[in-house]
N, C-alpha and C positions, 0 to 999 in steps of 0.2 A: 253547517256553518258556511256553506258557499253564499248564502244570502246575509250572513250576519257581517258587520261592518268589524273590521280586524279593530282589536283594543290596542292601546298603547302598551308599550314595553312594560311600563311600571304597571299598569292595570293587570297584564298577563302575569307578572310575577306575584302580585298580590292575591289574584284570583287562584293561582297554584298554590300558594302559601296557605291560603283559608280552607282549600278543598283538602289538602294533606290534614290538617290540624282537625277539620270536623268530622273526616271519616276516622281518624284515629280516635277521637273523644267522644264524637257524638252530641256535643254541646256547641251552641252558636259561638262564633267566634268574634272578638272584640278587636278594636283598632291598637289596643294596647298589646294585646298577644302577639299580632303581627309584627309590630314595630320593636318587640323583644326578640324577634326570631333571626336577627343577624342581616337584616335586609340593608341597614344604614338609612331607614327611614323614619322619621318622626312621627308620634302619633297622631299629630294633627294632619299629616300629609297623607296617612294612611285613611284618616277619618274621611278625607273628602274625596280619595279615591273610591273608597268603598260605597260612598253616596253615589257616585257617579255610575259605579258598577251597578248599585240598585236601581237606580232610573233607567239604565240600559236594558235591565231585564236578567242580569246574570247572578244577582244576590236578591235576597229576601229578608225581611226584618220580622222574625216570627214573635208574636205576642208582644210582651213588653219588654222582651229581653233587648240588652245593650248591643248584644253580639247580631251577626248574619250568619246566613246560611247559603248554599248554592241553590240556584233554581235547576230545573231541567236544563235550560238553556246554558246555565253557567257549567254544568256537567258535560254537555255537549260539547262545548267550546275547549274544556280542558282535555276531554276524551280525543277531539280530532286535530288539535293543534298544540298542546301542550304536555300530553302525558309522555313520561319516560318510562318504558316498560322495564320490570324488575324481573329477569328472566331467573327460571328455577335453577338452584344450585345443583351441580352433579350427584350430591349424596341423596337429593330428593327425587330427582330424576330415577335413580337407580333402585331406590326404596320403592317408587310407583310401579317400576318395570317390574320386580320382583313379585309383587302382590298380584299383579295383573297375569303375569305369566303363568302363575301358579293357577289361579282360577281358570284360565284358557285350557289348561292342561286337564282340569277335572271335569268341565262343562261344556256347555255349547254356547250360542252367541247370547241366549238371554242371561245366563250367567255372567258371561263377560260384560255384557251392558251393565247389569246391576251392580258390579263391582266398580266398572266406570263411574256410574252416579255415585256410589259409596265414596270414592276417592276424594271425588270432586266436592263432595259435601264436607267430609272430614277436613280437608285443607281449606276450603272457602268459609266454613262455618256457616252456609248457608244451604240452599236447595240445590242439590245435584240432579241434572235430569238426562236421559237418553232415551232416544227413539229407534226402534229397529228399522231398518231399511225399509222403504217404500218398494216393495215388489210389484206395483202396478207399471213400473218401468222396467221389470225384468223381462228377458226374452224367453219364450216357450222354447224347451228344447225336445222334450219326447214325452209321451204317455204309455205307461205299460198297463195292462189290464189282466188279472189273475183270477181264475175261479177258486171261491174260497168253498162255495157249495153249490146245490142247484138253484139257490136264490140270491146268492150273494156274490158279489164281484169286488176285488179289491183293485183301486186305481191308483196308480204310483204317478205323480206328475214331478217333473223335473224342470228347473228354468236355470239358464246359462251361469246366474250369479251365484249358482251352489246350492240353492233349497231345492230339498225333496220333500212334497207333501204327500200324504197317503189319505185315502177315503174309502169307506166302505159303502158300497151301492147296493140297494134291494132291486131286483129284477123279477118280474112274474114267473118266468120260467127259464131254464137253463139255456144259456145262450151258445148255439153249436160252435164248436172251437174253429172252424173256417171263419165263420160270421163274426167271431171276436177277434181274429187276425186282421180280416178285412176292414173291420170298423177302427181297429187300432191305426193300421197303416193310413187309411183316410184322414183320421183325425191329425196325425203327424204331418202327412204332407200337406193339409191345408192349414195347418196352424203354425207350422216351424218356421220361425224367425219373428213372429207377430209379439208386440208386448203383450203382457198381461191385461192392461187397460184396454188396448185396441180388441181383445179376444171378449171381454167382457160386454164390448159395446155391440158387437155384431157376430156373436158365435152362431146364432141360429141360421143366418144368411149363408155363413160359410159350410154348414155341416148339414143342414137339414135336407138340402135338395141333391141327392146324389141317388145314382142307382147300384152304388157299392156298399158292402156292409149291412149292418142290420138296422132297418128304419127305428124299430122301437129303441134300441139302445142309443142310438143317435139322439132320438127325441128326449129320452130320458137324460142323457148328460147335457143337452143343451137346457132342460129344465132346471138341472142341478149346477149349473154354470157359476151361480153366485156362490156357492158352496165352494165347488172344486177349485175355482181360480182366484178366491178370496183368500189372502195371506195374512190378513191384519187381525189382530186380537186385543183383549184389554192388556194382554201381558206385553204388548209391544212398547209400552210406555212404561218408563222406570222413574219414580220420584223418591229420592233418598234424601233424608235431613229436614222434613218439615218441621221435626223439635227444633232444631237451628233457626229455621226460617221463622218460626213463629214467637220464638222467644226473643226476637229483633225488637228494640223499643218501638219502632215505626208502627210495628204491627200490633203486639202485645197491648198498647195503650188505646188502640182504636178497634173496638170489638166490631162495629160494623164491617169495616174492610176485613178483619179477622175472618167473619163469617163469610164474607162473599168468596176470599180466597181458598177457605177450606172447601167451599161448595166447588168451586172449580176444579179443585185438585182430586174430590172425591168423584165428580162426574166423569174425569179423565177425556171424554171424547173432544171437550173444546181444547183442553191443553195439547192434545195430539194434533188437532187442526192448526193450532197456533206455530208448533214446531215444524209440521210438514210444510207451512209456507216459508220457513227459513232455510232453504237449501242453495242458496247462493254461496259465491267463492268468499275464502276469509271467513273473519270472524264478523258477525252481524250482532251490533251493539244497539238496543232498542231501550231509551231511558224515560221513565215516568210516563208523561202523556203522550210519548211517541208511540206508545203500545197501542195497537188499534183495541184491543179489548178493556172495557172500562175496569174491570177487575184489578187490572196490572197497571193503573194510574199512578200509585205509589213504588212501583217496582222496576228493576232493570233487570233486563234478560240478555244473557250473553251467550251466544251459540255458535258452533260451527259444524258443518257437516264434514261426515267421513264416509268414503268409498268403499263397497265391498262388490267386488267384480263390477258389473255395470248398472248397480243401485247404489243408492245414497242413503245414509240416515243422518240424525242430528243428535250431538251431545252439547251440553252446557251446564249453564247455573242460573238461578235465579234467587236475587236479594233485595234489599231496599236501595233506593238509589244513592243512598250513602254507601258506596262500595269500594273497595279498593281496587280501581280498575287497573291500575298498573300493574298488581300481581296477579289479578285473576285472567287477564287477557292472554299472558303468556301461559297460565295453565291449560286454559281451554285450547289453546293452539297445539300444546304439547300433548294433550290427552286425545285429540283428534287425530294427531298424527300416529301415535302410538297405538289408537284403536285399529287404526288402517293396518299397520304393520302386522299386528297380532293376529288380525283377521287372515291376511294374507299367509302368513305361518302355518295358521290352522288349516285354511285351504289344502295348502301343500301337503300338510301330514296325513290328511283323510282323503287324497285324489284316490278315485277308483276303489273305495272301500267295498266289502262285500254288505249286501243288505239281505236279511231273511224276513221273509213275510211271517209275522207273530201268529198266523192262523193257521197256514198250511206248510210252514217250513220250506218254501220255496226260496232257493237262493239266486239273487241277482247282481250284477255288478252295476253301480251307478257312479258317475263323477261327483265327487264330494257328497256323497249320499245324505245322511239324516243328520246333517249339520244343526239344523234348527230343533230337531227332537221333538217333532211336533206331530201328532194323529189326529185327524177330524173326521168325524162321521156324519152321515145324512141324519135328519130327524127321525127317519123310520129304521135306523139300524137297533139291534137288539143283541 
């Protein structure tokens, strides 16, 4: 809106009223409807102002209808300058907190984010989205290595944000205990304090040239770095409420757009990339053509980041541009804050939990151990 010319007070009142009516009914709004809404303006006055708003680019005149609808530009002006937020009432906040707290007690971060998406979808009647934190920015804490058999090692990687990842690695022959310890110590010394992203970029340079540890094992770890230090998966993206979304008249009546959106949700990787780019402060709102992806040209996307230790994820909702922004913005803001609080409580509750190797029964203590509840193996695992 910085580059937009400010509307007159009368035009702002008319635009605000028209958007409220259109969001509620989905029907183009005529001058008569607005003149009867208690503004004290005649139908002729409203009609002239609506024509000016159409010429200015904030309204459009669909088909042969006598009414008008907001454009992306009109919605943007409304969101940035006119909107009064409808805060969630305390009863609704309490209901949301109770449903979320129960899910935190029962499961891990994935089940929590699934519930976040579900709550947003149920309240908004649109698509609820949530993305697991991007652990590329997580800080490497330490790596433990445990013998499972003559030819298998269990690697346990911990990062400071609280995630532990396990991976089974096959070796040609049993690694001597002293070599295993020297290798573990070398890895922890050279990688400690680095982000996962930095490690993925230059792990070979940091580990392969060394007179300590097992050269074979170090080379194998470097070759397996993409698997060991990769924390993302298809489970990271949670989309709930596609039924709500596709039943919106804007989409259900346009089969081509429906097919493009369905493919976008099915492929997931593009949607994950879109959300990963929305890590800024506050609520991010992109309306229609403001979205870089052409598939989202008829959609609005509202998101907020949330923090989990020193890494961040994203939650939000997607719907048609005809969205109740005044209600949805406070919802996303509250859900982001609640998600952070519940994650923090979860961390405090599982600090220093004992972790047992599922193969050999070895017990170790790890800070905030298996919070993600994931076990990943290399392709050669049996």
